[in-house]
N, C-alpha and C positions, 0 to 999 in steps of 0.2 A: 386393582384397578388403577391405583396411583402410579404403580410401577409401569403399567402399560402406557399411561399418559406420558411419563418421563422418557420411555423408549421411543414413542412417536415424536416427541419434541427433539430428541437427539438425532433421529433419523432425518427429520426435515432439516435440521441444522447442517448435517453432513451433506445432504443433497444440495442445499443452497450454497455451501462452501465450494462444492465441486463445480457447480455451474458458474460461480463467480471466478474461480481460477481459470476455467476454460475460456471465459469471456476476456480475461486479462491477457491470456496467451495470444488470442487472435486479434485483439484490438489495440494492445499497447504499442507505442511507437517503436518501429522496428530498429534494432541495432545492427541489423545484418549488413547494411551499407555504411554505417557510421565510420567516418574516417579518423584514424588516429594521426595520420599524416597523409601526404599525397597518395591517393588511390589505394588506401588500405582499409580493411574491414576488421571485424573481430577475428580472433585467431585461436587455433589450437596447435600448439607447437609440440605436442606429445607425439613421439614416434611409436607406432604400433609394432610390437615384437612379432615377427613372422618367421617361422622356421622354414627352411628350404623345402622339406617334404610336404608341409602344409600348402605352400604355394603351387608346387608342381605335382601334388598328389591327385588322386582320383576325385571326380566331381559327382560320381554316382557309384552305388554299389548295387550289383545285380545278383540276386539270389536265384539260382537255377535248381529247382526241386521238383521231381515227379513230372518233368517235361513242361513245368510252368515257370514263368519268370516274374519275380517281384523286384521292383526297382525302388531303392532308398536314395533319396537326395537330402534327407534331413541332416543338418549340420552336425548334430551330436553323433549320429551313426557314422557318417563319413569320416569325421575327425577321429573317432575312436578306432576305426579300422586303419586309418592312416598312421596313427600313433603305434598300433601294433606292428605295422610294417617295419618300423625302426628296429625291432627285435629280431627280424628275420635275417638269416645268414645263408646266402646263396653260394653254392660251390663255385661255379664259373659260368661262362657262356660259351657254347660250342655251336657248330654249324647248324642252321635251321633247316627245316623242310618247308615246302610250299603248300599252303592250304587256301582254297578259295574261301570266301566269306560263308558260302553255303556249307562247305565242309567243316569250317570252324564251328558254326552254329549246330551242326548235326553232332559234332563231338560233345558240345555242351549239353545238348538234349538228352544224352545217354547217361549222364552222371548228375550227382548232386554237387553243385559247385558254388563258390563265392567269386564273383567276377568284379574286378575294379576297372571302371571305365573312365578314361581320361578325355579332357576336352580337346587335346591336340597331341600330336606326336611328341613323345619324351625320349631323349637319348638315354642309353644305359649308363652313360657317364654321370648323369644326375644322381643315380643310385649307387655310385661306386663304393661307398662305405658299406653297402650291404653285401658285397661280393668278396669272397676270399681271394679270388684271382680273376680280375677283369682284364683280358688281353687288350692291348692298345687298339687292335683292329676292330673291336667291338664297342669302344667308347662312344662313338658317334652313330652307331646303328640305333634306329628308333622303334618304339612300340607305342600302342595306344590302348592296349588291353592287357591285363594280368588276371589269371584266375588260379585257384587251388581247388582240388577236389576234397570234399568233406570225407571221403572214404579213404584217402591216401594223402596225408599232409607231409609226406617226405619229398613230394615233387611240386614245382611251380611251373606255370606255363605263361609264356609271353607271346603276344600276337600283334601284328601291324595290319590293320584292315586295308591299308593302301598297297603296301609292298607284298602282302600276303605271306610274309615270312613268320613261321611258327617255331618257337623255341621251348624245349622241355629240359628243365634243370633240377638237380637235387637241392634240397633246402633243409635247414634246421631252424628251430625257434618258433614255429607256429603253435600258438596256444589255442587249440580248437574250442576249449571250454569258454574262453573269453569271447571269441568270435560268436559263438552261439548265444552267449548272454546278451551281447550287443544287439544282434539281429532279432532275438526273440523277446526283447524287453517289451513290457506293456505299452510304453510310450513310443516305440519305434514305428514310424509311419512308412508305408510303402504303397505302391499301386501296381496292379497287374498289368503286364506289358507284353507286347509282341515285338518282333523284330521286322523292320521294313528293310529289305536287302536290295542293294545295288552294289556291283563290284566297286570296291574302293570306299564304300560307305556302309555304315551299319548303324541304324537308328533304332533305339528302343522307344517305343511310343505306347501310351496307355490304351487299354481296350475298354475303359470305362470312364465315366465322368469323374472329375477331380474337383473337390471343394478347397479353395485356398482363400485366405483372408486378404482384404484390402489393408494396406498399411499407411501410416502417416508418421512423419518424423520432423522434429525440430532440427534445423541445420545450422552449421557454422560456416563462415567463409574464412579461409586462412589468409593471412596478410601477404601483400606483395613483398614486404621487407623480409619476411621469413625465407622466401626463395631467392631473393637477391643475395642475402648473406650466404646462402648455401651454394649457390650456382656460380658466383663470381669470386675469383681468388683475391682480388683487391677492389673493394667497394669504392675506394676513393677515385678510381678510374671510370666508374660507371656514369653514363650520361642518360638523362631521361628525356623522352620525346612523347608527345601526345598527339593522336589524330582524332580530333573532335568529331569529324565527320563519321567515322566508323566506331568511335568510342574505344579505341585501342591505345593503350599505353605501352611504350616499349623502353627497355633499358639495354644499353650496349656498352661494351668496351671495345678494344681493338680486335678481339678475336671471336666474340660471341654476342648473341642478341637474345633477349627475353621479351616476349610479347604477351600481353594480357588483354584479352577481350573483356571489357567491363560489362558488356551486355550479357555474355554467356558464362563469364568467370572461368573460361578455359585458358590455361597457360601453355605457351609453346616456347621452347628454348632450343636454340641452334648454336653449335660451336664447330668451327672449322678445325678439323684434326687430320693429320696424315694417317692414311690407312694403307701402308705398304703390304702388310701381311693380313690375310683374311683369317678371322677367328673361326674355329670349329663351332659346330652347333652347341656342343657342351659348354665350351668357354663363353659363347655368346649368351646362352641362357643363364649361366652362373654370374656373369658380369652384369647382365641386365637386372638380375635379382638383387645384386649388391646396390644398384641404383634405386630399385623399387623400395627397398626398406628405408632409404634415406628420405623419400619424398611422399610416399603414399600414406596418408593418415586415416584412411577408411577404417572404422572401428571393427567391422565385421570381416568376413573372409574375403580374400583376394586370390584368384586363381590364374595361373598361366592359361591363355585362352587361344592364342594364334601366333604363327610365325610366318613372316614373309621372306621366303628364301632369296628373292632377288634383292630387296632392299635391306635385308637383315633386321627388319623391325620386329620387335617382340611386343605383343599385346597382352596386357593383364586386364582381367575384368573383375569388377566388384560384384560380390554376391550378398544376398540377404535371405535369411531363412532357408539357405540351401539352394537358392535359385539365382541365376545371373541377372544383373541389372542392365536394362536397355533404356535408351532415350531417343525420342523422335526429334526433339528440338536441338539437342546438342549432345556431345559425347560425355555425358556425366558418368557413364558406367565404365569407361576405359582409361587405362594409362598406357601410353605407347612409348617405348624406349628403343633407341638405336645406339649401340655401342660399337666402337672399333678398338683396335689394339691399344691406343693411347687413352681410351676412356669414353665418357659420355659424349655422344655426337648430337642427339636430338631427344627431347623429352616433351611429351604432351600429357597434361594432367589437369583434371578438374580441381578447382580450389574449394568447391563446395562439398562438405561432408555431412552425412546424416549422423546426428548425435543421440537424440532422445526420442523414443517412440512415444506418441501421444494418443494412440488409439485406445479409448476406454472400453468400447464394445466392438468385438470382432465382427464386422460385416463380411460375409462370405461371398465369393463369386464361384459359380459353378462352370467349370471349363468342359467343353465337349471332349469326348475321347479323342486322343491323337489320331486313331485309326479313321474316325469319321472326318476329321479335318483333312487328312490325306485324300480320302475319297472325294470330298467336296472340291479340293483343289484340282484333282485329276479331271473332274467334270467341267471345269472352266479352262482347261488346257495346260495345267502344270503337271507334267508327268513326274513320276518318281525319280527319273533320270535327271531332271532339272533341279531338284531339291537336294542341296548338298548336306544339309543338316536340319534338325528340328528339335526344339526344346521348349519347356516352359520357362518364362522369364518374367521379371517384374518391370513394368513400364514406368519410368520416372517422369512426373509432371510437376511443375511448380504450381503451388496453390495460388489461385486468383484472389484469395482473401488476405493472405499474409505472405511476404517474401521470406519469412523465417521458417516456412512450412513446405514440405514436399509430400506428394501423394505417390504411392506405388501400387499399381494394379496388375494382378497376374494375367498373363496372356500366353497363347501358343505363338512361338516365333519360328519362322522358317528362314533358312539361308539359301538365297537364290543369287548365283553369280557373285558370291562374296559379300552380299548385302543382307543383313538381318531385317525381316519384315514381319509385322504383326499378321498372322495368318487370316484372322477375321477381317482385317482391313482389306486384304486382297480380294476376299470373297465379297465384301460389301461394295467395293469399287466395281467389281464385275457386274453385280446386280444393278448398281446405279447407272452403268453404262449401257445396259440393255434396253 
């Protein structure tokens, strides 16, 4: 009896302590905007180690088995498969054949296969270390799908859903036992999927509801000084100007300018550089990666996400729990980099980074199936031909109770005319307008 009383007292004490600490986090004076000197906040100067293949690797793993598709986005699964890819040794790349998206899917439906899905076209040159003999003419050819058959691990297949070029090559080093262990692990999460086909697009979307947690994080803001010291060759030449009307502080020397929007904490850097020779896509991606690892301090995964062929701007997106981060109010989820032959020409990066998860109890949100979302969008006039892509992402919002906290909510996103929109918002706007 006495023991039970002591346990009850201890339990009450722990609950009281937990509530007190939560109260302190949410109500203590914010250090987020505390200035150490002009326009600076608290900082994290630690650079995150990112390997090339992690950044440019797949964002989804699709398991094709018995004519069914299971999609894995979980970070541990994707990273384990990506790590295994470093051990693969491809013989060479030879002339491809043409396959329509339908023919490609028909091929997959007839075998048991592990497919790696990329967010954007990747050049063979990014994987040059994995090839015994990669001819120069193939360095800049691109693919966005790779798969291997579980019945024959001596071959690997590459495909581009846009160009419809399909490559079949011999390979060594695939450890099928490890791959099976990763995909069949008790904690490996996946959802049943179907493919929504349009020529040039190929979207895997769920055929059932998906439960995902809401997330909350404590954040840090990196200092202005950290970027001034890294982006300017001679800081003694840097001049500071402030625009109080728009709350923008700028720093410039004779050749470059750095602007920081103190309302959104988005940094934009420009530098005039000569660009007599255009970089190849492989050189562009590798050069932009070298810039990314210097400036992006997001603690979780960052993936190559988009490439603008006309401006040569490379977009990298932050990921959390295996899903991309989007933001309605500002571009907190993306880092955009433009490089030319002489170096960095433009950089846009958010200064705010998520540091510590603070969700004690996981509150779940149930998302409709992707198939039903597409059906609902079609009913209000968005045909599948208009939707360029579709994926689950986390929506970033700043907490109204503390500027040291951000909230992340899972949602279905669709890409229409190059813009990512919350699918449910499009549906609600249509209903509200009727």
